PDB file as gemmi writes it, atoms N, CA and C in Angstrom:
CRYST1    1.000    1.000    1.000  90.00  90.00  90.00 P 1                      
ATOM      1  N   MET A   1     119.101 131.509 158.888  1.00  0.00           N  
ATOM      2  CA  MET A   1     118.735 130.978 160.416  1.00  0.00           C  
ATOM      3  C   MET A   1     118.246 132.137 160.442  1.00  0.00           C  
ATOM      4  N   ALA A   2     116.335 132.220 161.348  1.00  0.00           N  
ATOM      5  CA  ALA A   2     115.958 133.336 161.751  1.00  0.00           C  
ATOM      6  C   ALA A   2     117.257 133.978 163.311  1.00  0.00           C  
ATOM      7  N   ALA A   3     116.890 135.005 163.285  1.00  0.00           N  
ATOM      8  CA  ALA A   3     117.590 135.778 164.642  1.00  0.00           C  
ATOM      9  C   ALA A   3     117.449 135.654 165.702  1.00  0.00           C  
ATOM     10  N   GLN A   4     117.630 135.271 166.854  1.00  0.00           N  
ATOM     11  CA  GLN A   4     116.769 135.150 167.854  1.00  0.00           C  
ATOM     12  C   GLN A   4     116.514 136.203 168.470  1.00  0.00           C  
ATOM     13  N   PRO A   5     115.252 135.781 169.553  1.00  0.00           N  
ATOM     14  CA  PRO A   5     114.749 136.722 169.781  1.00  0.00           C  
ATOM     15  C   PRO A   5     114.671 137.329 171.614  1.00  0.00           C  
ATOM     16  N   ALA A   6     114.472 138.450 171.095  1.00  0.00           N  
ATOM     17  CA  ALA A   6     114.168 138.158 172.845  1.00  0.00           C  
ATOM     18  C   ALA A   6     113.317 138.192 173.489  1.00  0.00           C  
ATOM     19  N   SER A   7     114.264 137.526 175.277  1.00  0.00           N  
ATOM     20  CA  SER A   7     112.249 137.079 175.588  1.00  0.00           C  
ATOM     21  C   SER A   7     111.000 137.887 175.156  1.00  0.00           C  
ATOM     22  N   GLY A   8     109.934 136.665 174.963  1.00  0.00           N  
ATOM     23  CA  GLY A   8     108.464 137.596 174.895  1.00  0.00           C  
ATOM     24  C   GLY A   8     108.440 137.937 173.082  1.00  0.00           C  
ATOM     25  N   GLU A   9     109.357 138.282 172.651  1.00  0.00           N  
ATOM     26  CA  GLU A   9     109.238 138.486 171.185  1.00  0.00           C  
ATOM     27  C   GLU A   9     109.415 136.934 170.164  1.00  0.00           C  
ATOM     28  N   SER A  10     108.879 137.171 168.723  1.00  0.00           N  
ATOM     29  CA  SER A  10     108.501 136.899 167.903  1.00  0.00           C  
ATOM     30  C   SER A  10     109.735 136.459 166.801  1.00  0.00           C  
ATOM     31  N   PRO A  11     110.200 135.569 166.299  1.00  0.00           N  
ATOM     32  CA  PRO A  11     111.644 135.357 165.432  1.00  0.00           C  
ATOM     33  C   PRO A  11     110.561 135.669 164.201  1.00  0.00           C  
ATOM     34  N   LEU A  12     111.873 135.999 163.342  1.00  0.00           N  
ATOM     35  CA  LEU A  12     111.972 136.622 161.788  1.00  0.00           C  
ATOM     36  C   LEU A  12     111.695 135.482 160.794  1.00  0.00           C  
ATOM     37  N   LEU A  13     110.597 135.953 160.165  1.00  0.00           N  
ATOM     38  CA  LEU A  13     110.050 134.658 159.439  1.00  0.00           C  
ATOM     39  C   LEU A  13     111.137 133.939 158.423  1.00  0.00           C  
ATOM     40  N   THR A  14     110.779 132.656 157.826  1.00  0.00           N  
ATOM     41  CA  THR A  14     111.644 132.511 156.786  1.00  0.00           C  
ATOM     42  C   THR A  14     110.601 132.694 155.795  1.00  0.00           C  
ATOM     43  N   VAL A  15     111.771 132.250 154.511  1.00  0.00           N  
ATOM     44  CA  VAL A  15     110.740 132.756 153.413  1.00  0.00           C  
ATOM     45  C   VAL A  15     109.895 131.286 152.980  1.00  0.00           C  
ATOM     46  N   ASP A  16     110.283 129.951 153.775  1.00  0.00           N  
ATOM     47  CA  ASP A  16     108.964 128.749 153.298  1.00  0.00           C  
ATOM     48  C   ASP A  16     108.018 129.424 154.016  1.00  0.00           C  
ATOM     49  N   GLU A  17     107.864 129.922 155.830  1.00  0.00           N  
ATOM     50  CA  GLU A  17     106.783 130.551 156.157  1.00  0.00           C  
ATOM     51  C   GLU A  17     105.941 131.791 155.723  1.00  0.00           C  
ATOM     52  N   ILE A  18     106.788 132.565 155.069  1.00  0.00           N  
ATOM     53  CA  ILE A  18     106.037 133.320 154.165  1.00  0.00           C  
ATOM     54  C   ILE A  18     105.190 132.513 153.310  1.00  0.00           C  
ATOM     55  N   LEU A  19     106.244 131.350 152.570  1.00  0.00           N  
ATOM     56  CA  LEU A  19     104.736 131.254 151.234  1.00  0.00           C  
ATOM     57  C   LEU A  19     104.121 130.165 151.811  1.00  0.00           C  
ATOM     58  N   ARG A  20     104.084 129.567 153.009  1.00  0.00           N  
ATOM     59  CA  ARG A  20     102.900 128.734 153.911  1.00  0.00           C  
ATOM     60  C   ARG A  20     102.084 130.108 154.020  1.00  0.00           C  
ATOM     61  N   ALA A  21     101.835 130.992 154.330  1.00  0.00           N  
ATOM     62  CA  ALA A  21     101.078 132.049 154.546  1.00  0.00           C  
ATOM     63  C   ALA A  21     101.064 132.364 152.920  1.00  0.00           C  
ATOM     64  N   LEU A  22     101.415 132.654 151.807  1.00  0.00           N  
ATOM     65  CA  LEU A  22     100.123 132.807 150.864  1.00  0.00           C  
ATOM     66  C   LEU A  22      98.956 131.915 149.764  1.00  0.00           C  
ATOM     67  N   ARG A  23      99.851 130.413 150.435  1.00  0.00           N  
ATOM     68  CA  ARG A  23      98.791 129.281 150.232  1.00  0.00           C  
ATOM     69  C   ARG A  23      97.488 129.944 150.290  1.00  0.00           C  
ATOM     70  N   ASP A  24      97.605 130.487 151.770  1.00  0.00           N  
ATOM     71  CA  ASP A  24      96.133 131.308 151.606  1.00  0.00           C  
ATOM     72  C   ASP A  24      95.197 132.307 150.917  1.00  0.00           C  
ATOM     73  N   CYS A  25      96.394 132.489 149.622  1.00  0.00           N  
ATOM     74  CA  CYS A  25      95.676 133.555 148.713  1.00  0.00           C  
ATOM     75  C   CYS A  25      95.489 132.688 147.593  1.00  0.00           C  
ATOM     76  N   PHE A  26      94.559 133.443 147.389  1.00  0.00           N  
ATOM     77  CA  PHE A  26      93.753 131.965 145.728  1.00  0.00           C  
ATOM     78  C   PHE A  26      93.246 133.004 144.681  1.00  0.00           C  
ATOM     79  N   ASP A  27      93.557 132.366 143.785  1.00  0.00           N  
ATOM     80  CA  ASP A  27      93.445 132.832 142.049  1.00  0.00           C  
ATOM     81  C   ASP A  27      91.869 132.368 142.144  1.00  0.00           C  
ATOM     82  N   PRO A  28      90.267 132.828 141.765  1.00  0.00           N  
ATOM     83  CA  PRO A  28      89.923 133.415 141.763  1.00  0.00           C  
ATOM     84  C   PRO A  28      89.319 132.276 140.004  1.00  0.00           C  
ATOM     85  N   GLU A  29      90.060 132.674 139.644  1.00  0.00           N  
ATOM     86  CA  GLU A  29      89.409 132.049 138.285  1.00  0.00           C  
ATOM     87  C   GLU A  29      90.050 130.354 138.456  1.00  0.00           C  
ATOM     88  N   PHE A  30      91.672 130.010 138.855  1.00  0.00           N  
ATOM     89  CA  PHE A  30      91.771 128.184 138.879  1.00  0.00           C  
ATOM     90  C   PHE A  30      91.360 127.961 140.092  1.00  0.00           C  
ATOM     91  N   LYS A  31      91.159 128.995 140.962  1.00  0.00           N  
ATOM     92  CA  LYS A  31      90.708 127.934 141.876  1.00  0.00           C  
ATOM     93  C   LYS A  31      91.835 127.675 143.190  1.00  0.00           C  
ATOM     94  N   LEU A  32      92.865 127.958 142.211  1.00  0.00           N  
ATOM     95  CA  LEU A  32      93.940 127.371 143.337  1.00  0.00           C  
ATOM     96  C   LEU A  32      95.144 128.511 144.419  1.00  0.00           C  
ATOM     97  N   ASN A  33      95.731 127.916 145.358  1.00  0.00           N  
ATOM     98  CA  ASN A  33      96.432 128.614 145.143  1.00  0.00           C  
ATOM     99  C   ASN A  33      97.487 129.944 144.905  1.00  0.00           C  
ATOM    100  N   LEU A  34      98.112 131.086 145.112  1.00  0.00           N  
ATOM    101  CA  LEU A  34      98.754 131.526 144.373  1.00  0.00           C  
ATOM    102  C   LEU A  34     100.113 130.387 144.616  1.00  0.00           C  
ATOM    103  N   VAL A  35     100.720 129.541 145.130  1.00  0.00           N  
ATOM    104  CA  VAL A  35     102.276 129.566 145.497  1.00  0.00           C  
ATOM    105  C   VAL A  35     101.707 128.213 144.193  1.00  0.00           C  
ATOM    106  N   ASP A  36     101.327 127.465 144.455  1.00  0.00           N  
ATOM    107  CA  ASP A  36     100.965 126.052 143.663  1.00  0.00           C  
ATOM    108  C   ASP A  36     100.609 126.703 142.351  1.00  0.00           C  
ATOM    109  N   LEU A  37     100.310 127.387 141.837  1.00  0.00           N  
ATOM    110  CA  LEU A  37      99.796 128.103 140.786  1.00  0.00           C  
ATOM    111  C   LEU A  37     101.175 128.782 139.987  1.00  0.00           C  
ATOM    112  N   GLY A  38     101.876 128.626 140.800  1.00  0.00           N  
ATOM    113  CA  GLY A  38     102.968 129.471 140.569  1.00  0.00           C  
ATOM    114  C   GLY A  38     103.517 130.963 140.035  1.00  0.00           C  
ATOM    115  N   LEU A  39     102.707 131.556 141.099  1.00  0.00           N  
ATOM    116  CA  LEU A  39     102.883 133.110 141.034  1.00  0.00           C  
ATOM    117  C   LEU A  39     103.384 133.398 141.264  1.00  0.00           C  
ATOM    118  N   ILE A  40     104.370 132.686 142.068  1.00  0.00           N  
ATOM    119  CA  ILE A  40     105.345 133.694 143.223  1.00  0.00           C  
ATOM    120  C   ILE A  40     106.639 133.572 143.036  1.00  0.00           C  
ATOM    121  N   TYR A  41     107.009 134.037 142.094  1.00  0.00           N  
ATOM    122  CA  TYR A  41     108.207 134.343 141.321  1.00  0.00           C  
ATOM    123  C   TYR A  41     109.550 134.476 142.590  1.00  0.00           C  
ATOM    124  N   ASN A  42     109.706 134.864 143.636  1.00  0.00           N  
ATOM    125  CA  ASN A  42     110.651 135.296 144.632  1.00  0.00           C  
ATOM    126  C   ASN A  42     110.007 136.678 145.376  1.00  0.00           C  
ATOM    127  N   ILE A  43     110.626 135.982 146.496  1.00  0.00           N  
ATOM    128  CA  ILE A  43     110.424 136.446 148.014  1.00  0.00           C  
ATOM    129  C   ILE A  43     111.779 136.619 148.832  1.00  0.00           C  
ATOM    130  N   ALA A  44     111.819 138.260 148.885  1.00  0.00           N  
ATOM    131  CA  ALA A  44     112.840 138.918 149.675  1.00  0.00           C  
ATOM    132  C   ALA A  44     112.522 139.458 151.074  1.00  0.00           C  
ATOM    133  N   THR A  45     113.167 139.045 151.827  1.00  0.00           N  
ATOM    134  CA  THR A  45     113.504 140.502 152.933  1.00  0.00           C  
ATOM    135  C   THR A  45     114.390 140.686 153.570  1.00  0.00           C  
ATOM    136  N   GLU A  46     114.428 141.612 154.445  1.00  0.00           N  
ATOM    137  CA  GLU A  46     115.242 141.943 155.604  1.00  0.00           C  
ATOM    138  C   GLU A  46     114.716 142.492 156.876  1.00  0.00           C  
ATOM    139  N   PRO A  47     115.569 142.574 157.785  1.00  0.00           N  
ATOM    140  CA  PRO A  47     115.243 143.098 159.371  1.00  0.00           C  
ATOM    141  C   PRO A  47     114.318 144.711 158.723  1.00  0.00           C  
ATOM    142  N   ASP A  48     114.104 145.273 160.134  1.00  0.00           N  
ATOM    143  CA  ASP A  48     112.928 146.521 159.707  1.00  0.00           C  
ATOM    144  C   ASP A  48     113.817 147.263 161.229  1.00  0.00           C  
ATOM    145  N   PRO A  49     115.158 147.470 161.142  1.00  0.00           N  
ATOM    146  CA  PRO A  49     115.316 148.461 162.741  1.00  0.00           C  
ATOM    147  C   PRO A  49     114.805 149.450 163.437  1.00  0.00           C  
ATOM    148  N   ASN A  50     114.070 149.991 162.058  1.00  0.00           N  
ATOM    149  CA  ASN A  50     113.070 150.936 162.228  1.00  0.00           C  
ATOM    150  C   ASN A  50     111.492 151.281 163.275  1.00  0.00           C  
ATOM    151  N   SER A  51     111.488 149.738 162.963  1.00  0.00           N  
ATOM    152  CA  SER A  51     109.389 149.457 163.264  1.00  0.00           C  
ATOM    153  C   SER A  51     109.650 149.492 164.648  1.00  0.00           C  
ATOM    154  N   THR A  52     108.210 149.953 164.511  1.00  0.00           N  
ATOM    155  CA  THR A  52     107.699 150.027 165.303  1.00  0.00           C  
ATOM    156  C   THR A  52     106.227 149.466 165.928  1.00  0.00           C  
ATOM    157  N   PRO A  53     106.222 148.352 166.785  1.00  0.00           N  
ATOM    158  CA  PRO A  53     107.414 147.929 167.686  1.00  0.00           C  
ATOM    159  C   PRO A  53     107.930 147.977 167.683  1.00  0.00           C  
ATOM    160  N   ALA A  54     109.577 147.884 168.385  1.00  0.00           N  
ATOM    161  CA  ALA A  54     110.614 147.539 168.084  1.00  0.00           C  
ATOM    162  C   ALA A  54     111.362 146.060 168.422  1.00  0.00           C  
ATOM    163  N   TRP A  55     110.829 144.874 168.460  1.00  0.00           N  
ATOM    164  CA  TRP A  55     110.726 143.983 168.283  1.00  0.00           C  
ATOM    165  C   TRP A  55     111.437 143.096 167.027  1.00  0.00           C  
ATOM    166  N   PRO A  56     111.586 142.003 166.919  1.00  0.00           N  
ATOM    167  CA  PRO A  56     112.439 141.764 165.471  1.00  0.00           C  
ATOM    168  C   PRO A  56     110.878 141.793 164.260  1.00  0.00           C  
ATOM    169  N   ARG A  57     111.379 143.132 163.751  1.00  0.00           N  
ATOM    170  CA  ARG A  57     110.134 142.718 162.306  1.00  0.00           C  
ATOM    171  C   ARG A  57     110.616 143.057 161.167  1.00  0.00           C  
ATOM    172  N   GLN A  58     110.676 142.421 160.256  1.00  0.00           N  
ATOM    173  CA  GLN A  58     110.582 142.516 158.544  1.00  0.00           C  
ATOM    174  C   GLN A  58     110.276 142.985 157.626  1.00  0.00           C  
ATOM    175  N   ARG A  59     110.717 143.753 156.798  1.00  0.00           N  
ATOM    176  CA  ARG A  59     110.035 144.050 155.604  1.00  0.00           C  
ATOM    177  C   ARG A  59     110.120 142.709 154.276  1.00  0.00           C  
ATOM    178  N   VAL A  60     108.904 142.340 153.860  1.00  0.00           N  
ATOM    179  CA  VAL A  60     108.956 141.440 152.715  1.00  0.00           C  
ATOM    180  C   VAL A  60     108.946 142.290 151.539  1.00  0.00           C  
ATOM    181  N   ARG A  61     108.792 141.302 150.397  1.00  0.00           N  
ATOM    182  CA  ARG A  61     109.108 142.407 149.709  1.00  0.00           C  
ATOM    183  C   ARG A  61     108.325 141.231 148.331  1.00  0.00           C  
ATOM    184  N   VAL A  62     107.617 140.604 147.710  1.00  0.00           N  
ATOM    185  CA  VAL A  62     106.842 140.200 146.495  1.00  0.00           C  
ATOM    186  C   VAL A  62     106.926 139.977 145.296  1.00  0.00           C  
ATOM    187  N   THR A  63     107.539 139.317 144.484  1.00  0.00           N  
ATOM    188  CA  THR A  63     107.874 139.344 143.526  1.00  0.00           C  
ATOM    189  C   THR A  63     107.195 137.992 143.120  1.00  0.00           C  
ATOM    190  N   MET A  64     105.911 138.932 141.700  1.00  0.00           N  
ATOM    191  CA  MET A  64     105.024 137.733 141.196  1.00  0.00           C  
ATOM    192  C   MET A  64     104.402 138.368 139.928  1.00  0.00           C  
ATOM    193  N   THR A  65     103.903 137.591 139.747  1.00  0.00           N  
ATOM    194  CA  THR A  65     103.328 138.023 138.197  1.00  0.00           C  
ATOM    195  C   THR A  65     101.560 137.189 138.151  1.00  0.00           C  
ATOM    196  N   LEU A  66     100.166 137.679 137.008  1.00  0.00           N  
ATOM    197  CA  LEU A  66      99.274 136.924 137.052  1.00  0.00           C  
ATOM    198  C   LEU A  66      99.159 136.086 135.798  1.00  0.00           C  
ATOM    199  N   THR A  67      98.756 135.170 135.549  1.00  0.00           N  
ATOM    200  CA  THR A  67      98.234 134.350 134.425  1.00  0.00           C  
ATOM    201  C   THR A  67      98.170 134.950 132.765  1.00  0.00           C  
ATOM    202  N   THR A  68      97.728 136.287 133.188  1.00  0.00           N  
ATOM    203  CA  THR A  68      97.330 136.888 131.787  1.00  0.00           C  
ATOM    204  C   THR A  68      97.562 139.014 132.651  1.00  0.00           C  
ATOM    205  N   PRO A  69      98.035 139.445 131.965  1.00  0.00           N  
ATOM    206  CA  PRO A  69      98.224 141.225 131.731  1.00  0.00           C  
ATOM    207  C   PRO A  69      96.635 141.639 131.527  1.00  0.00           C  
ATOM    208  N   GLU A  70      95.536 140.882 131.271  1.00  0.00           N  
ATOM    209  CA  GLU A  70      94.542 141.232 131.427  1.00  0.00           C  
ATOM    210  C   GLU A  70      92.837 140.593 132.399  1.00  0.00           C  
ATOM    211  N   CYS A  71      93.925 139.530 133.528  1.00  0.00           N  
ATOM    212  CA  CYS A  71      93.150 139.385 134.578  1.00  0.00           C  
ATOM    213  C   CYS A  71      93.226 140.526 134.777  1.00  0.00           C  
ATOM    214  N   GLY A  72      91.115 140.340 135.228  1.00  0.00           N  
ATOM    215  CA  GLY A  72      90.135 140.526 135.385  1.00  0.00           C  
ATOM    216  C   GLY A  72      90.735 140.762 137.541  1.00  0.00           C  
ATOM    217  N   ALA A  73      91.136 139.830 137.816  1.00  0.00           N  
ATOM    218  CA  ALA A  73      91.434 140.077 139.285  1.00  0.00           C  
ATOM    219  C   ALA A  73      92.289 140.350 140.042  1.00  0.00           C  
ATOM    220  N   SER A  74      93.196 140.992 139.083  1.00  0.00           N  
ATOM    221  CA  SER A  74      94.395 141.686 139.413  1.00  0.00           C  
ATOM    222  C   SER A  74      94.613 142.240 140.548  1.00  0.00           C  
ATOM    223  N   GLY A  75      93.707 143.298 140.747  1.00  0.00           N  
ATOM    224  CA  GLY A  75      93.537 144.186 142.205  1.00  0.00           C  
ATOM    225  C   GLY A  75      92.953 143.539 143.343  1.00  0.00           C  
ATOM    226  N   LEU A  76      92.083 142.224 142.767  1.00  0.00           N  
ATOM    227  CA  LEU A  76      91.900 141.392 144.270  1.00  0.00           C  
ATOM    228  C   LEU A  76      93.256 141.111 144.526  1.00  0.00           C  
ATOM    229  N   ILE A  77      93.957 140.216 143.471  1.00  0.00           N  
ATOM    230  CA  ILE A  77      94.734 138.973 144.143  1.00  0.00           C  
ATOM    231  C   ILE A  77      96.160 139.850 144.366  1.00  0.00           C  
ATOM    232  N   LEU A  78      96.509 140.797 144.415  1.00  0.00           N  
ATOM    233  CA  LEU A  78      97.725 141.496 144.891  1.00  0.00           C  
ATOM    234  C   LEU A  78      97.027 142.006 146.222  1.00  0.00           C  
ATOM    235  N   GLU A  79      95.791 142.963 146.516  1.00  0.00           N  
ATOM    236  CA  GLU A  79      95.616 142.785 147.485  1.00  0.00           C  
ATOM    237  C   GLU A  79      95.571 141.939 148.580  1.00  0.00           C  
ATOM    238  N   GLN A  80      95.129 140.591 148.026  1.00  0.00           N  
ATOM    239  CA  GLN A  80      94.917 139.228 149.448  1.00  0.00           C  
ATOM    240  C   GLN A  80      96.493 139.440 149.725  1.00  0.00           C  
ATOM    241  N   VAL A  81      97.514 139.482 148.786  1.00  0.00           N  
ATOM    242  CA  VAL A  81      99.146 139.174 148.715  1.00  0.00           C  
ATOM    243  C   VAL A  81      99.627 139.760 150.234  1.00  0.00           C  
ATOM    244  N   HIS A  82      99.100 141.281 150.279  1.00  0.00           N  
ATOM    245  CA  HIS A  82      99.415 142.003 150.343  1.00  0.00           C  
ATOM    246  C   HIS A  82      98.335 142.470 152.179  1.00  0.00           C  
ATOM    247  N   ASN A  83      97.035 141.607 151.992  1.00  0.00           N  
ATOM    248  CA  ASN A  83      96.908 141.835 153.373  1.00  0.00           C  
ATOM    249  C   ASN A  83      97.221 140.776 154.197  1.00  0.00           C  
ATOM    250  N   ARG A  84      97.481 139.723 153.032  1.00  0.00           N  
ATOM    251  CA  ARG A  84      97.666 138.072 154.938  1.00  0.00           C  
ATOM    252  C   ARG A  84      99.346 138.777 154.485  1.00  0.00           C  
ATOM    253  N   LEU A  85     100.033 138.910 154.256  1.00  0.00           N  
ATOM    254  CA  LEU A  85     101.203 139.170 154.702  1.00  0.00           C  
ATOM    255  C   LEU A  85     101.114 140.343 155.398  1.00  0.00           C  
ATOM    256  N   ALA A  86     100.303 141.638 155.556  1.00  0.00           N  
ATOM    257  CA  ALA A  86     100.826 142.224 156.329  1.00  0.00           C  
ATOM    258  C   ALA A  86     100.107 142.467 157.452  1.00  0.00           C  
ATOM    259  N   SER A  87      98.883 141.332 157.848  1.00  0.00           N  
ATOM    260  CA  SER A  87      98.581 140.483 158.918  1.00  0.00           C  
ATOM    261  C   SER A  87      99.377 139.813 159.253  1.00  0.00           C  
ATOM    262  N   ILE A  88     100.639 139.908 159.698  1.00  0.00           N  
ATOM    263  CA  ILE A  88     101.956 138.755 159.972  1.00  0.00           C  
ATOM    264  C   ILE A  88     102.657 140.117 161.347  1.00  0.00           C  
ATOM    265  N   PRO A  89     101.890 139.468 162.338  1.00  0.00           N  
ATOM    266  CA  PRO A  89     102.474 140.018 163.353  1.00  0.00           C  
ATOM    267  C   PRO A  89     104.145 140.777 163.496  1.00  0.00           C  
ATOM    268  N   GLN A  90     105.536 139.711 162.477  1.00  0.00           N  
ATOM    269  CA  GLN A  90     106.263 139.739 162.061  1.00  0.00           C  
ATOM    270  C   GLN A  90     106.964 141.039 161.051  1.00  0.00           C  
ATOM    271  N   VAL A  91     105.660 141.344 160.706  1.00  0.00           N  
ATOM    272  CA  VAL A  91     106.160 142.031 159.341  1.00  0.00           C  
ATOM    273  C   VAL A  91     105.292 143.490 159.131  1.00  0.00           C  
ATOM    274  N   SER A  92     106.565 144.267 158.894  1.00  0.00           N  
ATOM    275  CA  SER A  92     105.806 146.011 159.273  1.00  0.00           C  
ATOM    276  C   SER A  92     106.196 146.632 158.120  1.00  0.00           C  
ATOM    277  N   LYS A  93     106.480 145.392 157.231  1.00  0.00           N  
ATOM    278  CA  LYS A  93     106.022 146.692 156.061  1.00  0.00           C  
ATOM    279  C   LYS A  93     105.638 145.279 154.284  1.00  0.00           C  
ATOM    280  N   VAL A  94     105.468 145.369 153.822  1.00  0.00           N  
ATOM    281  CA  VAL A  94     104.633 144.600 152.258  1.00  0.00           C  
ATOM    282  C   VAL A  94     105.212 145.456 151.362  1.00  0.00           C  
ATOM    283  N   GLU A  95     105.976 144.560 150.240  1.00  0.00           N  
ATOM    284  CA  GLU A  95     105.916 145.462 149.153  1.00  0.00           C  
ATOM    285  C   GLU A  95     104.820 144.205 148.003  1.00  0.00           C  
ATOM    286  N   VAL A  96     104.446 144.776 147.002  1.00  0.00           N  
ATOM    287  CA  VAL A  96     104.121 143.712 145.807  1.00  0.00           C  
ATOM    288  C   VAL A  96     104.733 143.834 144.686  1.00  0.00           C  
ATOM    289  N   ASP A  97     105.567 143.456 144.122  1.00  0.00           N  
ATOM    290  CA  ASP A  97     106.382 143.853 142.655  1.00  0.00           C  
ATOM    291  C   ASP A  97     105.376 142.888 141.727  1.00  0.00           C  
ATOM    292  N   LEU A  98     104.533 143.415 141.126  1.00  0.00           N  
ATOM    293  CA  LEU A  98     104.155 142.721 139.544  1.00  0.00           C  
ATOM    294  C   LEU A  98     105.268 142.446 138.251  1.00  0.00           C  
ATOM    295  N   VAL A  99     105.255 141.327 137.463  1.00  0.00           N  
ATOM    296  CA  VAL A  99     106.160 141.986 136.790  1.00  0.00           C  
ATOM    297  C   VAL A  99     105.664 140.444 135.728  1.00  0.00           C  
ATOM    298  N   TRP A 100     105.831 140.693 134.325  1.00  0.00           N  
ATOM    299  CA  TRP A 100     105.996 139.811 133.091  1.00  0.00           C  
ATOM    300  C   TRP A 100     106.632 138.774 133.092  1.00  0.00           C  
ATOM    301  N   GLU A 101     107.383 138.973 133.293  1.00  0.00           N  
ATOM    302  CA  GLU A 101     108.573 138.217 132.770  1.00  0.00           C  
ATOM    303  C   GLU A 101     109.170 137.089 134.120  1.00  0.00           C  
ATOM    304  N   PRO A 102     109.863 136.472 134.184  1.00  0.00           N  
ATOM    305  CA  PRO A 102     108.874 135.146 132.218  1.00  0.00           C  
ATOM    306  C   PRO A 102     107.294 134.816 132.988  1.00  0.00           C  
ATOM    307  N   LYS A 103     106.658 135.201 131.137  1.00  0.00           N  
ATOM    308  CA  LYS A 103     105.960 134.702 131.420  1.00  0.00           C  
ATOM    309  C   LYS A 103     105.146 133.881 131.951  1.00  0.00           C  
ATOM    310  N   TRP A 104     104.343 133.764 132.473  1.00  0.00           N  
ATOM    311  CA  TRP A 104     103.465 132.503 133.421  1.00  0.00           C  
ATOM    312  C   TRP A 104     102.899 131.880 132.076  1.00  0.00           C  
ATOM    313  N   THR A 105     103.515 130.056 132.928  1.00  0.00           N  
ATOM    314  CA  THR A 105     102.939 128.868 131.608  1.00  0.00           C  
ATOM    315  C   THR A 105     102.358 127.884 133.025  1.00  0.00           C  
ATOM    316  N   ARG A 106     101.415 127.076 132.003  1.00  0.00           N  
ATOM    317  CA  ARG A 106     101.259 126.331 132.687  1.00  0.00           C  
ATOM    318  C   ARG A 106     102.266 124.879 133.319  1.00  0.00           C  
ATOM    319  N   GLN A 107     103.551 125.083 133.172  1.00  0.00           N  
ATOM    320  CA  GLN A 107     104.528 124.157 133.150  1.00  0.00           C  
ATOM    321  C   GLN A 107     104.695 124.883 135.208  1.00  0.00           C  
ATOM    322  N   ARG A 108     104.293 126.117 135.582  1.00  0.00           N  
ATOM    323  CA  ARG A 108     104.466 126.564 136.432  1.00  0.00           C  
ATOM    324  C   ARG A 108     104.367 126.051 137.595  1.00  0.00           C  
ATOM    325  N   ILE A 109     102.833 125.462 137.127  1.00  0.00           N  
ATOM    326  CA  ILE A 109     102.103 124.818 137.968  1.00  0.00           C  
ATOM    327  C   ILE A 109     102.859 123.314 139.070  1.00  0.00           C  
ATOM    328  N   SER A 110     102.811 123.545 140.319  1.00  0.00           N  
ATOM    329  CA  SER A 110     102.993 122.651 141.019  1.00  0.00           C  
ATOM    330  C   SER A 110     102.133 121.240 141.295  1.00  0.00           C  
ATOM    331  N   PRO A 111     103.112 120.084 141.110  1.00  0.00           N  
ATOM    332  CA  PRO A 111     102.569 119.155 141.154  1.00  0.00           C  
ATOM    333  C   PRO A 111     101.285 118.424 141.993  1.00  0.00           C  
ATOM    334  N   VAL A 112     101.532 119.590 143.516  1.00  0.00           N  
ATOM    335  CA  VAL A 112     100.236 119.145 144.055  1.00  0.00           C  
ATOM    336  C   VAL A 112      98.920 120.059 143.457  1.00  0.00           C  
ATOM    337  N   GLY A 113      99.671 121.441 143.093  1.00  0.00           N  
ATOM    338  CA  GLY A 113      98.375 122.086 142.232  1.00  0.00           C  
ATOM    339  C   GLY A 113      97.986 121.358 140.523  1.00  0.00           C  
ATOM    340  N   LEU A 114      98.781 120.668 140.596  1.00  0.00           N  
ATOM    341  CA  LEU A 114      98.275 120.067 139.088  1.00  0.00           C  
ATOM    342  C   LEU A 114      97.470 118.666 139.689  1.00  0.00           C  
ATOM    343  N   LEU A 115      97.563 117.873 140.971  1.00  0.00           N  
ATOM    344  CA  LEU A 115      96.018 117.092 141.075  1.00  0.00           C  
ATOM    345  C   LEU A 115      95.090 117.897 141.477  1.00  0.00           C  
ATOM    346  N   GLN A 116      94.604 119.400 142.289  1.00  0.00           N  
ATOM    347  CA  GLN A 116      93.701 119.478 143.006  1.00  0.00           C  
ATOM    348  C   GLN A 116      93.123 119.951 141.661  1.00  0.00           C  
ATOM    349  N   LEU A 117      93.898 120.487 140.748  1.00  0.00           N  
ATOM    350  CA  LEU A 117      92.914 120.553 139.183  1.00  0.00           C  
ATOM    351  C   LEU A 117      92.615 119.686 138.288  1.00  0.00           C  
ATOM    352  N   ARG A 118      93.357 118.252 139.085  1.00  0.00           N  
ATOM    353  CA  ARG A 118      92.860 117.334 137.883  1.00  0.00           C  
ATOM    354  C   ARG A 118      93.033 117.366 136.502  1.00  0.00           C  
ATOM    355  N   VAL A 119      94.686 117.947 135.871  1.00  0.00           N  
ATOM    356  CA  VAL A 119      94.842 118.208 134.830  1.00  0.00           C  
ATOM    357  C   VAL A 119      95.637 117.262 134.714  1.00  0.00           C  
TER     358      VAL A 119                                                      
END                                                                             
């Protein structure tokens, strides 16, 4: 449950809200958002009591992968994730951890993603 903000403050974000924001980030090769493509492995959040301004803000850490280590758009994709989350007022800091295990496979694509790709 999100912390209750004082009057005029924004509540802390839920993981679902962060995932919704990450649906704005796309893999240029597949032309599918990173969430439905199955590239987002984990999202961790924690309050940031030292943020400025001092209203409830949080740090967000995204653990993700790419479709292949040779992905030519890796810098663009990681930048998209960082910039999209950093643009949310409740977020004070974004960390994106790129991992290769478990390896991404097409089985990670969501049913919605499969429909969009018509696979």
